[in-house]
C-alpha positions as CSV (number, residue, x, y, z in Angstrom):
1,G,0.0,0.0,0.0
2,G,0.9,3.6,-0.1
3,T,-0.1,7.1,-1.2
4,V,-0.1,9.1,-4.4
5,S,0.7,12.8,-4.3
6,G,2.3,15.2,-6.7
7,N,3.5,18.7,-7.7
8,T,3.3,20.4,-11.0
9,V,5.9,23.1,-11.7
10,V,5.4,25.4,-14.7
11,C,7.7,28.1,-16.1
12,T,6.1,30.1,-18.9
13,L,7.7,32.9,-21.0
14,A,5.8,35.5,-23.0
15,F,8.0,37.5,-25.4
16,E,6.8,40.5,-27.4
17,S,8.8,43.3,-29.0
18,G,12.0,43.1,-27.0
19,A,10.3,42.5,-23.6
20,N,9.5,39.3,-21.8
21,V,7.4,38.2,-18.9
22,Q,8.0,35.0,-17.0
23,L,5.4,33.2,-15.0
24,H,6.4,30.6,-12.4
25,S,3.7,28.4,-10.8
26,T,3.7,25.4,-8.6
27,L,0.6,23.3,-8.0
28,S,0.5,20.7,-5.2
29,F,-1.8,17.8,-4.9
30,D,-2.8,16.2,-1.6
31,Q,-1.8,12.6,-0.8
32,V,-4.4,10.0,-1.6
33,E,-4.3,6.5,0.0
34,V,-4.1,3.8,-2.6
35,G,-3.7,0.8,-0.3
36,P,-2.6,-2.6,-1.4
37,P,-4.7,-4.6,-3.8
38,T,-7.3,-6.8,-2.1
39,L,-7.5,-10.5,-2.6
40,L,-10.5,-10.0,-4.9
41,E,-8.8,-7.2,-6.9
42,D,-6.5,-7.9,-9.8
43,E,-3.2,-6.1,-9.5
44,A,-3.8,-4.7,-13.1
45,L,-7.0,-3.1,-11.9
46,W,-5.3,-1.7,-8.8
47,A,-2.5,-0.2,-11.0
48,K,-5.2,1.2,-13.4
49,S,-6.9,2.9,-10.4
50,I,-3.6,4.6,-9.5
51,I,-3.1,5.7,-13.1
52,D,-6.6,7.1,-13.1
53,R,-6.0,9.0,-10.0
54,I,-2.8,10.5,-11.5
55,R,-4.8,11.4,-14.6
56,C,-7.4,13.2,-12.5
57,M,-4.5,15.2,-10.9
58,E,-3.2,16.1,-14.3
59,D,-6.6,17.2,-15.5
60,E,-7.0,19.3,-12.3
61,A,-3.6,20.9,-13.0
62,I,-4.5,21.8,-16.6
63,E,-7.8,23.2,-15.5
64,K,-6.1,25.4,-12.9
65,L,-3.4,26.5,-15.3
66,N,-6.0,27.4,-18.0
67,S,-7.9,29.5,-15.5
68,M,-4.8,31.2,-14.3
69,F,-3.5,31.9,-17.9
70,S,-6.9,33.4,-18.8
71,E,-6.8,35.7,-15.7
72,V,-3.2,36.7,-16.5
73,S,-3.8,37.5,-20.1
74,T,-6.9,39.6,-19.4
75,T,-5.7,41.5,-16.4
76,S,-2.1,41.1,-15.2
77,L,-0.3,41.3,-18.5
78,R,-2.2,44.5,-19.3
79,R,-0.9,46.1,-16.1
80,L,2.7,45.1,-17.0
81,R,2.5,46.7,-20.5
82,R,4.3,50.1,-20.6
83,V,4.6,51.0,-24.3
84,M,2.6,50.4,-27.4
85,P,5.0,48.8,-29.8
86,V,3.9,50.9,-32.9
87,I,3.7,54.4,-31.5
88,R,5.9,54.1,-28.4
89,T,3.7,55.9,-26.0
90,K,2.1,54.9,-22.8
91,F,-1.2,53.2,-23.2
92,D,-3.9,53.1,-20.6
93,W,-5.3,49.6,-20.9
94,D,-8.0,50.3,-18.4
95,N,-9.3,53.2,-20.5
96,S,-8.8,51.6,-24.0
97,L,-12.2,52.8,-25.3
98,S,-11.2,56.4,-24.9
99,H,-8.0,55.7,-26.9
100,H,-10.0,54.1,-29.6
101,L,-12.3,57.2,-29.7
102,D,-9.3,59.6,-29.8
103,V,-7.9,57.7,-32.8
104,L,-11.2,57.9,-34.6
105,R,-11.5,61.6,-33.8
106,Q,-8.0,62.3,-35.1
107,G,-8.6,60.6,-38.4
108,H,-6.5,57.4,-37.9
109,D,-4.5,56.5,-41.0
110,K,-4.9,52.7,-41.2
111,N,-2.0,52.3,-43.6
112,K,0.4,54.0,-41.1
113,F,0.0,51.2,-38.6
114,K,0.2,48.2,-40.9
115,H,2.9,45.7,-39.9
């Protein structure tokens, strides 16, 4: 018998226009008793139950990471941005609608900002 537990360590790098942001994350999973196989239980079934438990832990890790990355991409990375790559001026991500309206009011030249 014994227990199953685990940790997932992730290091992610986002790179854009000469700047990068690193994200380090560690997820821990509680110990789960797996016990020895019973007389009525085949060892292959017992091993499969352990693999299934590990698979559940992996699925939980992926779900948590997806949720975290979604949060990071919509909030945290915007706060880290300092300069818009094209015009090299500060950009207020919390007030991006007013920026869009200013561009429209100033007669934005779409060809000027093509990549």
